[in-house]
TORKOL-4160 file (C-alpha; in steps of 0.2 Angstrom, whole numbers, padded with zeros to 4 digits, m for minus):
329
<pt num="1" X="0033" Y="0030" Z="m0040"/>
<pt num="2" X="0049" Y="0034" Z="m0031"/>
<pt num="3" X="0060" Y="0047" Z="m0039"/>
<pt num="4" X="0075" Y="0054" Z="m0035"/>
<pt num="5" X="0066" Y="0073" Z="m0032"/>
<pt num="6" X="0054" Y="0063" Z="m0021"/>
<pt num="7" X="0069" Y="0057" Z="m0008"/>
<pt num="8" X="0076" Y="0075" Z="m0010"/>
<pt num="9" X="0057" Y="0083" Z="m0005"/>
<pt num="10" X="0057" Y="0069" Z="0007"/>
<pt num="11" X="0074" Y="0073" Z="0019"/>
<pt num="12" X="0071" Y="0089" Z="0014"/>
<pt num="13" X="0054" Y="0088" Z="0024"/>
<pt num="14" X="0060" Y="0075" Z="0038"/>
<pt num="15" X="0075" Y="0089" Z="0039"/>
<pt num="16" X="0063" Y="0102" Z="0046"/>
<pt num="17" X="0053" Y="0088" Z="0057"/>
<pt num="18" X="0068" Y="0086" Z="0065"/>
<pt num="19" X="0074" Y="0103" Z="0068"/>
<pt num="20" X="0069" Y="0101" Z="0088"/>
<pt num="21" X="0079" Y="0085" Z="0089"/>
<pt num="22" X="0094" Y="0092" Z="0078"/>
<pt num="23" X="0093" Y="0110" Z="0091"/>
<pt num="24" X="0094" Y="0096" Z="0105"/>
<pt num="25" X="0109" Y="0088" Z="0096"/>
<pt num="26" X="0118" Y="0106" Z="0094"/>
<pt num="27" X="0117" Y="0111" Z="0111"/>
<pt num="28" X="0121" Y="0096" Z="0118"/>
<pt num="29" X="0136" Y="0094" Z="0108"/>
<pt num="30" X="0143" Y="0112" Z="0109"/>
<pt num="31" X="0140" Y="0112" Z="0130"/>
<pt num="32" X="0149" Y="0096" Z="0128"/>
<pt num="33" X="0164" Y="0104" Z="0121"/>
<pt num="34" X="0164" Y="0119" Z="0130"/>
<pt num="35" X="0163" Y="0106" Z="0148"/>
<pt num="36" X="0178" Y="0097" Z="0141"/>
<pt num="37" X="0189" Y="0110" Z="0134"/>
<pt num="38" X="0184" Y="0124" Z="0147"/>
<pt num="39" X="0177" Y="0115" Z="0163"/>
<pt num="40" X="0188" Y="0099" Z="0165"/>
<pt num="41" X="0208" Y="0101" Z="0170"/>
<pt num="42" X="0211" Y="0085" Z="0175"/>
<pt num="43" X="0223" Y="0077" Z="0162"/>
<pt num="44" X="0219" Y="0060" Z="0168"/>
<pt num="45" X="0200" Y="0061" Z="0166"/>
<pt num="46" X="0203" Y="0069" Z="0148"/>
<pt num="47" X="0214" Y="0055" Z="0142"/>
<pt num="48" X="0200" Y="0043" Z="0150"/>
<pt num="49" X="0189" Y="0052" Z="0141"/>
<pt num="50" X="0198" Y="0052" Z="0122"/>
<pt num="51" X="0203" Y="0033" Z="0127"/>
<pt num="52" X="0184" Y="0031" Z="0128"/>
<pt num="53" X="0182" Y="0035" Z="0107"/>
<pt num="54" X="0188" Y="0017" Z="0104"/>
<pt num="55" X="0173" Y="0010" Z="0111"/>
<pt num="56" X="0162" Y="0020" Z="0101"/>
<pt num="57" X="0166" Y="0012" Z="0085"/>
<pt num="58" X="0160" Y="m0006" Z="0090"/>
<pt num="59" X="0145" Y="0002" Z="0099"/>
<pt num="60" X="0139" Y="0013" Z="0085"/>
<pt num="61" X="0140" Y="0000" Z="0074"/>
<pt num="62" X="0131" Y="m0011" Z="0084"/>
<pt num="63" X="0118" Y="0000" Z="0086"/>
<pt num="64" X="0118" Y="0004" Z="0065"/>
<pt num="65" X="0116" Y="m0014" Z="0066"/>
<pt num="66" X="0101" Y="m0014" Z="0077"/>
<pt num="67" X="0092" Y="0001" Z="0067"/>
<pt num="68" X="0097" Y="m0009" Z="0050"/>
<pt num="69" X="0089" Y="m0025" Z="0055"/>
<pt num="70" X="0072" Y="m0015" Z="0061"/>
<pt num="71" X="0073" Y="m0005" Z="0042"/>
<pt num="72" X="0073" Y="m0021" Z="0035"/>
<pt num="73" X="0057" Y="m0029" Z="0043"/>
<pt num="74" X="0049" Y="m0013" Z="0040"/>
<pt num="75" X="0056" Y="m0017" Z="0020"/>
<pt num="76" X="0048" Y="m0036" Z="0022"/>
<pt num="77" X="0031" Y="m0027" Z="0027"/>
<pt num="78" X="0032" Y="m0016" Z="0014"/>
<pt num="79" X="0035" Y="m0030" Z="0001"/>
<pt num="80" X="0022" Y="m0041" Z="0007"/>
<pt num="81" X="0009" Y="m0028" Z="0003"/>
<pt num="82" X="0017" Y="m0025" Z="m0013"/>
<pt num="83" X="0013" Y="m0043" Z="m0018"/>
<pt num="84" X="m0004" Y="m0043" Z="m0009"/>
<pt num="85" X="m0011" Y="m0032" Z="m0021"/>
<pt num="86" X="m0001" Y="m0039" Z="m0037"/>
<pt num="87" X="m0013" Y="m0055" Z="m0031"/>
<pt num="88" X="m0029" Y="m0045" Z="m0027"/>
<pt num="89" X="m0025" Y="m0038" Z="m0045"/>
<pt num="90" X="m0023" Y="m0054" Z="m0053"/>
<pt num="91" X="m0039" Y="m0062" Z="m0044"/>
<pt num="92" X="m0050" Y="m0048" Z="m0049"/>
<pt num="93" X="m0047" Y="m0049" Z="m0067"/>
<pt num="94" X="m0045" Y="m0068" Z="m0067"/>
<pt num="95" X="m0063" Y="m0067" Z="m0058"/>
<pt num="96" X="m0073" Y="m0057" Z="m0071"/>
<pt num="97" X="m0063" Y="m0070" Z="m0086"/>
<pt num="98" X="m0070" Y="m0082" Z="m0077"/>
<pt num="99" X="m0088" Y="m0074" Z="m0072"/>
<pt num="100" X="m0090" Y="m0067" Z="m0091"/>
<pt num="101" X="m0087" Y="m0086" Z="m0097"/>
<pt num="102" X="m0100" Y="m0094" Z="m0086"/>
<pt num="103" X="m0114" Y="m0078" Z="m0082"/>
<pt num="104" X="m0125" Y="m0078" Z="m0098"/>
<pt num="105" X="m0138" Y="m0065" Z="m0089"/>
<pt num="106" X="m0131" Y="m0047" Z="m0097"/>
<pt num="107" X="m0137" Y="m0037" Z="m0079"/>
<pt num="108" X="m0131" Y="m0050" Z="m0069"/>
<pt num="109" X="m0113" Y="m0053" Z="m0077"/>
<pt num="110" X="m0111" Y="m0033" Z="m0076"/>
<pt num="111" X="m0117" Y="m0032" Z="m0057"/>
<pt num="112" X="m0102" Y="m0043" Z="m0054"/>
<pt num="113" X="m0088" Y="m0033" Z="m0063"/>
<pt num="114" X="m0094" Y="m0018" Z="m0054"/>
<pt num="115" X="m0095" Y="m0026" Z="m0039"/>
<pt num="116" X="m0076" Y="m0032" Z="m0042"/>
<pt num="117" X="m0072" Y="m0017" Z="m0047"/>
<pt num="118" X="m0080" Y="m0007" Z="m0032"/>
<pt num="119" X="m0071" Y="m0019" Z="m0021"/>
<pt num="120" X="m0054" Y="m0010" Z="m0025"/>
<pt num="121" X="m0056" Y="0005" Z="m0024"/>
<pt num="122" X="m0066" Y="0002" Z="m0006"/>
<pt num="123" X="m0051" Y="m0009" Z="m0002"/>
<pt num="124" X="m0041" Y="0007" Z="m0004"/>
<pt num="125" X="m0052" Y="0017" Z="0005"/>
<pt num="126" X="m0050" Y="0005" Z="0020"/>
<pt num="127" X="m0031" Y="0003" Z="0019"/>
<pt num="128" X="m0030" Y="0024" Z="0023"/>
<pt num="129" X="m0042" Y="0021" Z="0035"/>
<pt num="130" X="m0056" Y="0031" Z="0024"/>
<pt num="131" X="m0074" Y="0026" Z="0019"/>
<pt num="132" X="m0078" Y="0024" Z="0001"/>
<pt num="133" X="m0091" Y="0036" Z="0003"/>
<pt num="134" X="m0079" Y="0052" Z="0008"/>
<pt num="135" X="m0074" Y="0063" Z="m0003"/>
<pt num="136" X="m0057" Y="0059" Z="m0004"/>
<pt num="137" X="m0062" Y="0043" Z="m0010"/>
<pt num="138" X="m0069" Y="0037" Z="m0026"/>
<pt num="139" X="m0087" Y="0032" Z="m0020"/>
<pt num="140" X="m0095" Y="0048" Z="m0031"/>
<pt num="141" X="m0087" Y="0045" Z="m0044"/>
<pt num="142" X="m0092" Y="0029" Z="m0048"/>
<pt num="143" X="m0107" Y="0034" Z="m0046"/>
<pt num="144" X="m0105" Y="0046" Z="m0058"/>
<pt num="145" X="m0097" Y="0034" Z="m0072"/>
<pt num="146" X="m0113" Y="0020" Z="m0069"/>
<pt num="147" X="m0102" Y="0009" Z="m0059"/>
<pt num="148" X="m0112" Y="0008" Z="m0043"/>
<pt num="149" X="m0128" Y="0016" Z="m0038"/>
<pt num="150" X="m0134" Y="0029" Z="m0026"/>
<pt num="151" X="m0143" Y="0019" Z="m0017"/>
<pt num="152" X="m0132" Y="0006" Z="m0013"/>
<pt num="153" X="m0117" Y="0018" Z="m0010"/>
<pt num="154" X="m0128" Y="0025" Z="0003"/>
<pt num="155" X="m0132" Y="0007" Z="0009"/>
<pt num="156" X="m0115" Y="0005" Z="0010"/>
<pt num="157" X="m0111" Y="0021" Z="0020"/>
<pt num="158" X="m0125" Y="0017" Z="0033"/>
<pt num="159" X="m0113" Y="0001" Z="0038"/>
<pt num="160" X="m0107" Y="0003" Z="0056"/>
<pt num="161" X="m0088" Y="0008" Z="0059"/>
<pt num="162" X="m0081" Y="m0007" Z="0061"/>
<pt num="163" X="m0089" Y="m0016" Z="0047"/>
<pt num="164" X="m0076" Y="m0018" Z="0033"/>
<pt num="165" X="m0084" Y="m0012" Z="0018"/>
<pt num="166" X="m0076" Y="m0023" Z="0006"/>
<pt num="167" X="m0084" Y="m0037" Z="0011"/>
<pt num="168" X="m0100" Y="m0030" Z="0007"/>
<pt num="169" X="m0092" Y="m0031" Z="m0011"/>
<pt num="170" X="m0087" Y="m0048" Z="m0008"/>
<pt num="171" X="m0105" Y="m0053" Z="m0003"/>
<pt num="172" X="m0115" Y="m0045" Z="m0017"/>
<pt num="173" X="m0100" Y="m0057" Z="m0029"/>
<pt num="174" X="m0104" Y="m0074" Z="m0021"/>
<pt num="175" X="m0124" Y="m0068" Z="m0022"/>
<pt num="176" X="m0123" Y="m0064" Z="m0040"/>
<pt num="177" X="m0115" Y="m0081" Z="m0045"/>
<pt num="178" X="m0127" Y="m0090" Z="m0033"/>
<pt num="179" X="m0141" Y="m0081" Z="m0044"/>
<pt num="180" X="m0131" Y="m0083" Z="m0061"/>
<pt num="181" X="m0126" Y="m0102" Z="m0061"/>
<pt num="182" X="m0134" Y="m0116" Z="m0058"/>
<pt num="183" X="m0130" Y="m0133" Z="m0054"/>
<pt num="184" X="m0125" Y="m0139" Z="m0069"/>
<pt num="185" X="m0112" Y="m0127" Z="m0069"/>
<pt num="186" X="m0106" Y="m0130" Z="m0053"/>
<pt num="187" X="m0088" Y="m0132" Z="m0057"/>
<pt num="188" X="m0088" Y="m0114" Z="m0064"/>
<pt num="189" X="m0098" Y="m0109" Z="m0049"/>
<pt num="190" X="m0081" Y="m0116" Z="m0039"/>
<pt num="191" X="m0070" Y="m0109" Z="m0049"/>
<pt num="192" X="m0079" Y="m0092" Z="m0047"/>
<pt num="193" X="m0080" Y="m0093" Z="m0028"/>
<pt num="194" X="m0061" Y="m0098" Z="m0028"/>
<pt num="195" X="m0057" Y="m0083" Z="m0036"/>
<pt num="196" X="m0067" Y="m0072" Z="m0023"/>
<pt num="197" X="m0058" Y="m0081" Z="m0011"/>
<pt num="198" X="m0042" Y="m0072" Z="m0017"/>
<pt num="199" X="m0047" Y="m0058" Z="m0017"/>
<pt num="200" X="m0055" Y="m0058" Z="0003"/>
<pt num="201" X="m0037" Y="m0066" Z="0006"/>
<pt num="202" X="m0029" Y="m0053" Z="m0001"/>
<pt num="203" X="m0039" Y="m0038" Z="0006"/>
<pt num="204" X="m0037" Y="m0048" Z="0024"/>
<pt num="205" X="m0017" Y="m0049" Z="0023"/>
<pt num="206" X="m0017" Y="m0032" Z="0019"/>
<pt num="207" X="m0025" Y="m0026" Z="0033"/>
<pt num="208" X="m0014" Y="m0037" Z="0043"/>
<pt num="209" X="m0003" Y="m0030" Z="0038"/>
<pt num="210" X="m0007" Y="m0012" Z="0040"/>
<pt num="211" X="m0012" Y="m0013" Z="0058"/>
<pt num="212" X="0002" Y="m0026" Z="0064"/>
<pt num="213" X="0016" Y="m0012" Z="0064"/>
<pt num="214" X="0030" Y="m0010" Z="0076"/>
<pt num="215" X="0027" Y="m0011" Z="0093"/>
<pt num="216" X="0030" Y="0008" Z="0100"/>
<pt num="217" X="0039" Y="0003" Z="0116"/>
<pt num="218" X="0052" Y="m0006" Z="0104"/>
<pt num="219" X="0054" Y="0011" Z="0094"/>
<pt num="220" X="0055" Y="0022" Z="0109"/>
<pt num="221" X="0068" Y="0013" Z="0115"/>
<pt num="222" X="0077" Y="0012" Z="0100"/>
<pt num="223" X="0079" Y="0030" Z="0099"/>
<pt num="224" X="0082" Y="0032" Z="0114"/>
<pt num="225" X="0099" Y="0022" Z="0111"/>
<pt num="226" X="0103" Y="0033" Z="0097"/>
<pt num="227" X="0098" Y="0051" Z="0107"/>
<pt num="228" X="0110" Y="0044" Z="0121"/>
<pt num="229" X="0123" Y="0034" Z="0110"/>
<pt num="230" X="0125" Y="0055" Z="0102"/>
<pt num="231" X="0125" Y="0063" Z="0120"/>
<pt num="232" X="0142" Y="0051" Z="0126"/>
<pt num="233" X="0150" Y="0053" Z="0108"/>
<pt num="234" X="0150" Y="0069" Z="0111"/>
<pt num="235" X="0159" Y="0069" Z="0126"/>
<pt num="236" X="0172" Y="0054" Z="0120"/>
<pt num="237" X="0176" Y="0066" Z="0102"/>
<pt num="238" X="0179" Y="0080" Z="0114"/>
<pt num="239" X="0195" Y="0081" Z="0116"/>
<pt num="240" X="0203" Y="0076" Z="0101"/>
<pt num="241" X="0188" Y="0086" Z="0088"/>
<pt num="242" X="0186" Y="0102" Z="0102"/>
<pt num="243" X="0174" Y="0114" Z="0092"/>
<pt num="244" X="0173" Y="0102" Z="0076"/>
<pt num="245" X="0165" Y="0089" Z="0085"/>
<pt num="246" X="0147" Y="0094" Z="0082"/>
<pt num="247" X="0148" Y="0092" Z="0061"/>
<pt num="248" X="0151" Y="0071" Z="0063"/>
<pt num="249" X="0140" Y="0069" Z="0078"/>
<pt num="250" X="0127" Y="0080" Z="0067"/>
<pt num="251" X="0130" Y="0067" Z="0051"/>
<pt num="252" X="0129" Y="0053" Z="0061"/>
<pt num="253" X="0113" Y="0056" Z="0071"/>
<pt num="254" X="0105" Y="0062" Z="0053"/>
<pt num="255" X="0108" Y="0044" Z="0046"/>
<pt num="256" X="0101" Y="0037" Z="0059"/>
<pt num="257" X="0089" Y="0045" Z="0062"/>
<pt num="258" X="0084" Y="0044" Z="0039"/>
<pt num="259" X="0087" Y="0026" Z="0042"/>
<pt num="260" X="0074" Y="0025" Z="0054"/>
<pt num="261" X="0062" Y="0038" Z="0048"/>
<pt num="262" X="0064" Y="0026" Z="0034"/>
<pt num="263" X="0056" Y="0012" Z="0043"/>
<pt num="264" X="0041" Y="0020" Z="0050"/>
<pt num="265" X="0035" Y="0025" Z="0033"/>
<pt num="266" X="0039" Y="0006" Z="0024"/>
<pt num="267" X="0031" Y="m0001" Z="0041"/>
<pt num="268" X="0012" Y="0004" Z="0034"/>
<pt num="269" X="0016" Y="0005" Z="0014"/>
<pt num="270" X="m0002" Y="0009" Z="0011"/>
<pt num="271" X="m0002" Y="0027" Z="0016"/>
<pt num="272" X="0003" Y="0042" Z="0006"/>
<pt num="273" X="0019" Y="0043" Z="0009"/>
<pt num="274" X="0033" Y="0046" Z="m0007"/>
<pt num="275" X="0038" Y="0028" Z="m0005"/>
<pt num="276" X="0021" Y="0019" Z="0001"/>
<pt num="277" X="0009" Y="0010" Z="m0016"/>
<pt num="278" X="0001" Y="0018" Z="m0028"/>
<pt num="279" X="m0017" Y="0011" Z="m0022"/>
<pt num="280" X="m0027" Y="0025" Z="m0036"/>
<pt num="281" X="m0014" Y="0016" Z="m0050"/>
<pt num="282" X="m0020" Y="m0001" Z="m0043"/>
<pt num="283" X="m0037" Y="0003" Z="m0043"/>
<pt num="284" X="m0039" Y="0011" Z="m0062"/>
<pt num="285" X="m0031" Y="m0003" Z="m0067"/>
<pt num="286" X="m0043" Y="m0016" Z="m0061"/>
<pt num="287" X="m0056" Y="m0006" Z="m0067"/>
<pt num="288" X="m0048" Y="m0002" Z="m0085"/>
<pt num="289" X="m0045" Y="m0021" Z="m0088"/>
<pt num="290" X="m0062" Y="m0027" Z="m0078"/>
<pt num="291" X="m0071" Y="m0017" Z="m0090"/>
<pt num="292" X="m0059" Y="m0023" Z="m0106"/>
<pt num="293" X="m0066" Y="m0040" Z="m0100"/>
<pt num="294" X="m0085" Y="m0036" Z="m0098"/>
<pt num="295" X="m0084" Y="m0030" Z="m0117"/>
<pt num="296" X="m0078" Y="m0044" Z="m0125"/>
<pt num="297" X="m0094" Y="m0055" Z="m0117"/>
<pt num="298" X="m0104" Y="m0058" Z="m0132"/>
<pt num="299" X="m0090" Y="m0063" Z="m0142"/>
<pt num="300" X="m0087" Y="m0078" Z="m0149"/>
<pt num="301" X="m0068" Y="m0079" Z="m0146"/>
<pt num="302" X="m0066" Y="m0095" Z="m0149"/>
<pt num="303" X="m0065" Y="m0090" Z="m0166"/>
<pt num="304" X="m0052" Y="m0082" Z="m0178"/>
<pt num="305" X="m0058" Y="m0064" Z="m0182"/>
<pt num="306" X="m0062" Y="m0071" Z="m0199"/>
<pt num="307" X="m0073" Y="m0085" Z="m0195"/>
<pt num="308" X="m0080" Y="m0073" Z="m0183"/>
<pt num="309" X="m0087" Y="m0059" Z="m0197"/>
<pt num="310" X="m0093" Y="m0073" Z="m0207"/>
<pt num="311" X="m0105" Y="m0079" Z="m0193"/>
<pt num="312" X="m0109" Y="m0062" Z="m0190"/>
<pt num="313" X="m0114" Y="m0058" Z="m0207"/>
<pt num="314" X="m0123" Y="m0077" Z="m0207"/>
<pt num="315" X="m0131" Y="m0071" Z="m0194"/>
<pt num="316" X="m0138" Y="m0054" Z="m0201"/>
<pt num="317" X="m0145" Y="m0061" Z="m0216"/>
<pt num="318" X="m0153" Y="m0073" Z="m0209"/>
<pt num="319" X="m0161" Y="m0061" Z="m0196"/>
<pt num="320" X="m0166" Y="m0052" Z="m0212"/>
<pt num="321" X="m0172" Y="m0068" Z="m0220"/>
<pt num="322" X="m0183" Y="m0071" Z="m0204"/>
<pt num="323" X="m0190" Y="m0050" Z="m0204"/>
<pt num="324" X="m0192" Y="m0053" Z="m0224"/>
<pt num="325" X="m0203" Y="m0067" Z="m0220"/>
<pt num="326" X="m0213" Y="m0061" Z="m0207"/>
<pt num="327" X="m0220" Y="m0046" Z="m0219"/>
<pt num="328" X="m0224" Y="m0058" Z="m0233"/>
<pt num="329" X="m0234" Y="m0071" Z="m0221"/>
């Protein structure tokens, strides 16, 4: 979750990481002021430099517009990632609900539910450039919670690094549906398969968002323009601002640099930065809700609680009668 403290901590870290750039900018700024104040005696040239400061405003506005445009693209990519995971959460719970209503075999239903849960955690690992079996991921915890066999985790781990692990879980889901439903419930099987397809579309879209970042040359060009503007700005403002020139120039630089750094974080919304999506929380929610759906399996939810209790009582009495009859016979 994004908090004010988190943003402040990020700004402090950004300032530390940008110490080299800030030092270079201060050196250029004080050097430019020293050159203008002590090295240039031509009054006409100084007037030209002073007049050029009027052009720095429009040029700076265009530069800010370019940086803001980049940030807007990055925010759109961040929001797309959020929407894709919203669809993934919905599709996961919906698929489990549909399987609960259609698959009567308890073991197959549990297998399907576990596959959905493992799928979500494997998506998290994939989007963070890791694998489910890594110690930093949830694979071994899933084994300890009984949601995944150790042998199957080893099987998933044995897959080639170029093979996407979430799709193994999708194959398991489709195999369970094929085994648990016959041709008489073809419509239900189609509905479940549609939900599994939604899961595939969600993770496919998320992988696309992660893989298609900003062109490296574009980012380098924009950063070069920022430094060029800062360098020329020092000479333009030095005649009028004097030794105070580094103060506004450093402020402008930090704002532009922070916007560039913010965009770089947003362009990959699945990492561990302060603004990235809490994939672990999403997966935990999927696991909790899917388990809740599975626990409702076997309940006659089409009846109100009072009638369900009455039916359960009648079934118990009937079973007791049968046992009594068996004993007397």
